C-alpha positions as CSV (number, residue, x, y, z in Angstrom):
1,M,11.0,22.2,52.9
2,R,9.6,19.9,55.6
3,F,6.9,17.5,55.4
4,T,4.5,16.4,58.0
5,A,2.8,13.1,58.6
6,A,-0.5,14.5,57.3
7,D,1.6,15.8,54.1
8,L,2.9,12.2,53.6
9,A,-0.5,10.7,54.2
10,E,-1.9,13.1,51.6
11,E,0.5,12.2,49.0
12,A,0.1,8.6,49.4
13,Q,-3.5,8.8,48.8
14,R,-3.4,10.7,45.9
15,T,-0.7,8.3,44.4
16,H,-2.5,5.7,45.4
17,A,-5.7,7.1,43.6
18,K,-3.6,7.6,40.6
19,L,-2.3,4.0,40.3
20,S,-5.9,2.6,41.0
21,A,-7.1,5.0,38.0
22,A,-4.4,3.6,36.2
23,L,-6.1,-0.2,34.8
24,G,-9.0,2.0,33.4
25,T,-6.8,4.4,31.7
26,L,-4.7,2.1,30.2
27,G,-8.0,0.1,28.8
28,K,-8.9,3.4,26.7
29,V,-5.5,3.9,25.5
30,R,-5.1,3.3,21.9
31,D,-2.2,2.1,19.9
32,V,-0.2,5.5,19.5
33,D,0.5,6.6,15.8
34,F,2.6,9.7,14.9
35,G,1.9,12.2,12.2
36,A,-1.1,14.6,11.9
37,T,-0.5,15.7,8.3
38,A,-1.5,13.9,5.2
39,K,1.4,13.3,2.8
40,D,2.5,12.1,-0.8
41,E,5.6,10.5,-1.9
42,V,6.9,12.2,-4.7
43,Y,10.1,11.0,-5.2
44,R,12.6,8.5,-4.2
45,D,16.2,7.1,-4.0
46,G,16.8,3.7,-2.4
47,K,15.4,4.0,0.8
48,L,15.3,7.6,0.8
49,A,11.5,9.0,0.1
50,L,10.5,12.4,-0.4
51,Y,7.0,13.8,0.9
52,R,5.2,16.4,0.0
53,Y,2.5,17.4,2.9
54,R,-1.1,18.2,2.3
55,G,-2.8,21.2,3.6
56,P,-6.3,22.2,4.3
57,N,-5.5,24.9,1.6
58,A,-3.3,25.1,-1.5
59,P,0.1,26.8,-0.5
60,T,0.5,30.3,-1.2
61,A,4.1,30.6,-0.9
62,K,5.7,30.3,-4.4
63,V,8.8,28.9,-3.3
64,P,8.7,25.2,-1.9
65,L,10.1,25.0,1.6
66,L,12.3,21.3,2.1
67,I,12.7,20.2,5.8
68,V,16.2,18.2,6.0
69,Y,16.2,16.3,9.1
70,A,18.8,14.3,11.3
71,L,20.1,11.1,10.2
72,V,19.8,10.0,14.4
73,N,16.1,10.1,14.6
74,R,13.1,9.9,12.7
75,P,11.5,13.1,10.9
76,Y,8.5,12.9,12.2
77,M,9.2,14.8,15.0
78,V,8.2,17.7,13.0
79,D,4.4,16.2,12.3
80,L,4.4,14.6,15.8
81,Q,0.5,14.9,16.2
82,H,-2.4,17.3,15.4
83,D,-1.4,19.8,18.2
84,R,2.2,19.5,18.3
85,S,3.3,20.0,14.7
86,L,5.4,22.4,13.0
87,V,4.6,21.2,9.8
88,K,0.9,21.7,10.2
89,G,1.7,25.2,11.5
90,L,3.7,26.3,8.6
91,L,0.8,24.8,6.3
92,E,-1.6,27.2,8.1
93,R,0.4,30.1,7.1
94,G,0.8,29.1,3.5
95,E,3.8,27.2,3.0
96,D,4.4,24.5,0.4
97,V,6.5,21.7,2.7
98,Y,8.2,18.9,1.7
99,I,10.1,16.4,3.7
100,I,13.0,13.9,3.6
101,D,12.8,10.5,5.1
102,Y,16.1,8.8,5.1
103,G,14.6,5.4,6.0
104,Y,16.3,2.7,8.0
105,P,20.1,1.7,6.8
106,D,21.0,-1.6,6.8
107,R,24.3,-3.8,6.1
108,S,23.6,-2.8,2.6
109,D,23.9,1.1,3.4
110,R,27.3,0.6,5.3
111,F,29.6,2.1,2.8
112,L,27.4,5.4,2.1
113,T,29.3,8.5,2.9
114,L,28.5,12.1,3.5
115,E,28.8,12.7,0.3
116,D,25.7,10.2,-0.4
117,Y,23.9,12.1,2.3
118,V,24.9,15.7,1.2
119,E,25.1,15.7,-2.7
120,R,23.0,12.5,-3.8
121,F,20.2,12.6,-1.2
122,I,19.7,16.1,-0.4
123,G,21.1,17.1,-3.8
124,G,19.0,14.9,-5.5
125,C,15.7,16.5,-3.6
126,V,16.7,20.0,-3.9
127,D,17.1,19.4,-8.1
128,F,13.8,17.4,-8.1
129,L,11.9,20.3,-6.4
130,R,14.1,23.1,-8.3
131,H,12.8,21.4,-11.9
132,G,9.3,20.6,-10.6
133,H,8.5,23.9,-9.6
134,R,10.6,25.4,-12.7
135,L,13.0,27.5,-10.3
136,D,16.5,28.1,-9.9
137,A,16.6,27.7,-6.4
138,I,14.3,26.6,-3.3
139,N,14.0,27.2,0.6
140,V,15.5,24.4,2.8
141,L,15.1,24.0,6.6
142,G,17.8,22.0,8.0
143,I,17.3,20.8,11.6
144,C,20.1,19.6,14.1
145,Q,22.3,17.0,11.9
146,G,20.5,17.9,9.2
147,G,21.2,21.8,9.5
148,A,24.7,21.0,9.4
149,M,24.3,18.8,6.3
150,S,22.2,21.7,5.0
151,L,25.2,24.0,5.8
152,C,27.2,21.9,3.6
153,Y,25.2,21.6,0.7
154,T,24.6,25.5,0.8
155,A,28.1,25.8,0.8
156,L,28.9,23.8,-2.3
157,H,26.0,25.2,-4.1
158,P,24.7,28.3,-3.0
159,D,23.1,28.8,-6.2
160,R,20.3,26.1,-5.7
161,V,19.1,27.5,-1.9
162,R,17.3,30.9,-2.1
163,N,16.8,31.2,1.7
164,L,18.0,28.8,4.5
165,V,16.8,28.2,8.3
166,T,19.0,26.1,10.4
167,M,17.1,24.7,13.7
168,V,19.1,23.7,16.6
169,T,22.0,23.3,14.4
170,P,25.5,22.6,15.8
171,V,28.0,25.0,14.4
172,D,31.1,25.0,17.1
173,F,31.3,21.6,18.3
174,H,33.9,22.5,20.5
175,T,32.0,24.6,23.1
176,P,32.8,23.8,26.8
177,D,29.1,23.0,27.7
178,N,29.0,20.6,25.1
179,M,28.8,17.2,26.9
180,L,28.2,15.0,23.7
181,S,31.1,17.0,22.2
182,N,33.4,16.2,24.8
183,W,32.1,12.7,25.0
184,T,32.5,12.4,21.2
185,R,36.0,13.9,20.9
186,N,38.3,11.3,22.3
187,I,36.7,7.9,21.0
188,D,38.3,5.6,18.4
189,V,35.6,6.3,15.8
190,D,37.8,4.3,13.1
191,L,37.8,1.1,15.3
192,M,34.4,1.5,16.5
193,V,33.2,1.4,12.8
194,D,35.5,-1.0,11.6
195,A,34.2,-3.4,14.4
196,L,30.4,-2.7,14.0
197,G,30.0,-1.4,10.3
198,N,27.1,0.3,11.0
199,V,26.4,2.0,14.5
200,S,23.1,0.6,16.4
201,S,20.7,2.6,17.1
202,D,20.5,1.1,20.7
203,M,24.1,2.7,21.4
204,M,22.9,5.8,20.0
205,N,19.9,6.2,22.2
206,M,22.0,5.2,25.4
207,T,24.2,7.5,24.7
208,Y,21.7,10.2,24.4
209,L,19.9,9.0,27.6
210,M,23.3,9.1,29.7
211,L,23.7,12.9,29.1
212,K,21.0,13.6,31.6
213,P,20.5,10.0,33.3
214,F,18.3,10.6,35.9
215,R,16.1,12.9,34.3
216,L,15.7,10.4,31.4
217,N,15.8,7.3,32.9
218,V,14.2,7.7,36.2
219,Q,12.0,11.3,37.0
220,K,10.3,10.9,34.0
221,Y,8.9,7.5,34.5
222,V,8.2,8.2,38.1
223,G,6.3,11.7,36.6
224,M,4.2,9.2,34.5
225,V,2.5,8.5,37.9
226,D,0.6,12.1,37.7
227,I,-1.0,11.2,34.3
228,L,-2.3,8.0,34.8
229,D,-6.0,9.0,35.2
230,D,-5.8,11.0,32.2
231,A,-5.9,8.8,28.6
232,D,-4.8,11.5,26.2
233,A,-1.8,12.6,28.4
234,V,-1.0,8.9,28.3
235,E,-1.2,8.7,24.7
236,D,1.0,11.5,24.5
237,F,3.7,10.3,26.5
238,L,3.6,7.0,24.8
239,R,3.9,8.6,21.5
240,M,7.1,10.5,22.5
241,E,8.8,7.3,23.9
242,K,8.0,5.6,20.8
243,W,9.7,8.5,18.8
244,I,12.7,8.1,21.0
245,F,13.2,4.4,20.5
246,D,12.4,4.5,16.8
247,S,15.7,5.2,15.6
248,P,17.4,4.1,12.8
249,D,21.0,2.7,12.8
250,Q,24.0,4.9,11.5
251,A,25.6,4.2,8.2
252,G,29.2,3.3,9.2
253,E,31.4,5.2,7.2
254,A,29.0,8.5,6.9
255,F,29.0,8.2,11.2
256,R,32.7,7.7,10.8
257,Q,33.0,11.0,8.8
258,F,30.8,13.4,10.5
259,I,32.1,12.5,14.0
260,K,35.8,13.0,12.6
261,Q,35.1,16.0,10.4
262,F,32.8,17.8,12.5
263,Y,32.9,16.6,16.6
264,Q,36.7,15.8,16.7
265,A,38.1,18.2,14.1
266,N,35.5,21.1,14.7
267,G,35.4,21.7,10.7
268,F,32.9,24.3,10.4
269,V,35.3,26.5,12.8
270,N,38.8,25.0,11.6
271,G,38.1,24.1,8.4
272,G,38.8,20.6,7.0
273,I,35.5,19.4,6.1
274,D,35.4,17.3,2.8
275,I,32.3,16.1,0.9
276,G,33.2,14.3,-2.2
277,G,36.8,15.6,-2.7
278,R,35.4,19.4,-2.3
279,A,36.0,21.7,0.8
280,V,33.3,23.1,2.5
281,D,33.6,27.0,3.5
282,L,30.9,28.6,4.8
283,A,31.9,31.9,4.0
284,N,30.6,30.8,0.6
285,I,27.2,30.9,1.9
286,D,25.4,34.4,0.8
287,V,22.0,33.6,0.8
288,P,19.9,34.7,3.6
289,V,20.3,32.5,6.7
290,L,17.7,32.7,9.8
291,N,19.5,30.5,12.9
292,I,16.9,29.2,15.4
293,F,18.3,27.7,18.7
294,A,16.9,26.7,22.1
295,E,17.9,28.3,25.4
296,Q,17.7,25.0,27.3
297,D,19.2,22.8,24.5
298,H,21.2,20.0,26.4
299,L,22.3,18.6,22.8
300,V,23.1,21.8,20.8
301,P,23.6,24.3,23.2
302,P,22.8,28.1,22.2
303,D,26.8,28.8,22.0
304,A,27.1,26.0,19.9
305,S,24.8,27.4,17.1
306,R,25.3,30.9,17.7
307,P,29.0,31.3,15.9
308,L,27.0,30.4,12.2
309,G,26.6,34.4,11.8
310,G,30.4,35.1,11.8
311,L,31.4,32.3,9.4
312,I,28.9,32.9,6.4
313,G,29.2,35.1,4.0
314,S,25.8,36.2,4.0
315,E,25.0,39.9,5.3
316,D,21.3,39.0,5.7
317,Y,21.7,36.7,9.0
318,T,19.1,36.9,11.7
319,E,19.0,34.6,15.2
320,L,16.2,33.7,17.2
321,M,16.4,32.1,20.3
322,F,13.4,30.0,21.8
323,K,12.9,29.6,25.5
324,G,12.7,25.9,25.4
325,G,15.0,22.6,25.0
326,H,15.7,20.7,22.0
327,I,12.8,18.5,21.8
328,G,10.3,21.4,23.1
329,I,11.0,23.5,20.1
330,Y,8.9,21.3,17.7
331,V,6.2,20.2,20.3
332,S,5.8,22.5,23.3
333,G,2.9,24.8,23.3
334,R,5.0,28.2,22.7
335,A,6.8,26.3,20.1
336,Q,3.4,26.0,18.0
337,R,2.5,29.5,18.6
338,E,5.9,31.2,17.8
339,V,8.0,29.0,15.8
340,P,6.2,28.4,12.5
341,T,5.1,32.2,12.6
342,A,8.8,33.4,12.8
343,I,10.0,31.0,10.0
344,H,7.0,32.1,7.9
345,D,7.1,35.5,8.2
346,W,10.9,35.6,7.9
347,L,10.6,33.9,4.5
348,A,7.8,36.0,3.4
349,T,9.7,39.3,3.5
350,R,12.4,37.6,1.4
C-alpha cells in the first residue's frame, strides 16, 4: 500500500488533534478501579479469602459455583468492570458465584507447596461450601493455572465436585506451538528457587510480555494515541494495564513443583504429578466436564487444552472453542454474550 504526501499530512493532522486532546482527556480520567460486583468475604485461611458475589437478585441455582483462578495474576479479571464481567453475566443467569483470592505471597509463604494450594486452599473452600450448602459436591470453574489445579483436586476428590468447567486450561504442556512451555522446559528451576526464594512478579510479567514483544511492549502504546480523545476508552486501557502489572509473587516451592511436574515433565499426559504423596490420574475424573478454550490464545494454545477429553474418565465431556484470545475470553463483547450463557446452560442441564 502506497501513501501520498496528502495521506501523510492528513495522518499527521489527525495524530496532532489526538495528542492535543490528551491534556483535556487525562484531566477527566478518574483513578481506575476494578470489580463491578459487590462481594462478601465468607471464609479465610491466612492470606486466602473466599468471596461470595452479590447479584441483583437471589441466585436460582441450587449448587454454588466456585471460581478457581491462577496464582500468577489477580482474580478480578473475571469481574473487571460493569460491562466486562464474566461474574456479572453468571449472576444475571442465576448462578451462585464464589471466588478464591489467594492474596499476595510474601517471604513467610516461601515453602508453600502444591499440596497447600490444592488440598488446603482449594479443598478448604470446597469443604466450606459443601458444608454451608449441605451438599456432597459443588460446581467448580477453574481458569488457566487454576484449571490445572482444579483438575488435580477433582482427580483426587471426584466425589466432592459435581460438575467441572475448565477455561483456557493447559493439559498437554508439550505442544509445539506453546512458546511459554518451550522456554520453561529447559530452565534450572531448582537453582532459580534456591537463589530467589519466591519468584518475583516483575520476572513473571517480563516473561509474558516477551512472548509478543512488539505487540505488548510497543504496538499497544502506539495504538493508545487513537483513544486519547475518549476518557472512557483511556480508563478502560488503564484498568487493563493495572491488572497486568498487579501480579503477585510466586511462592517458591509451589512454583518449583509446578514447573517441574507440569511444564517440564508434562505430568497430565505422562503421569508423575504428585500432590502430597498422592498421584494425580485424570482418568479418575468421572464427573461432567466442560472445557472452554480460546482460538487465538498465545499462552494456552487450543491444542494444549484439547487432549483433556481423551485423558479423563468421564463420558460426559463437552468442548467449546471461543473466537478470541487468552484475555478476550473474559472481557470482549463477544465473551459477554457467549461465555456466561454457555456455562450456565451447560450447568443447568446437569
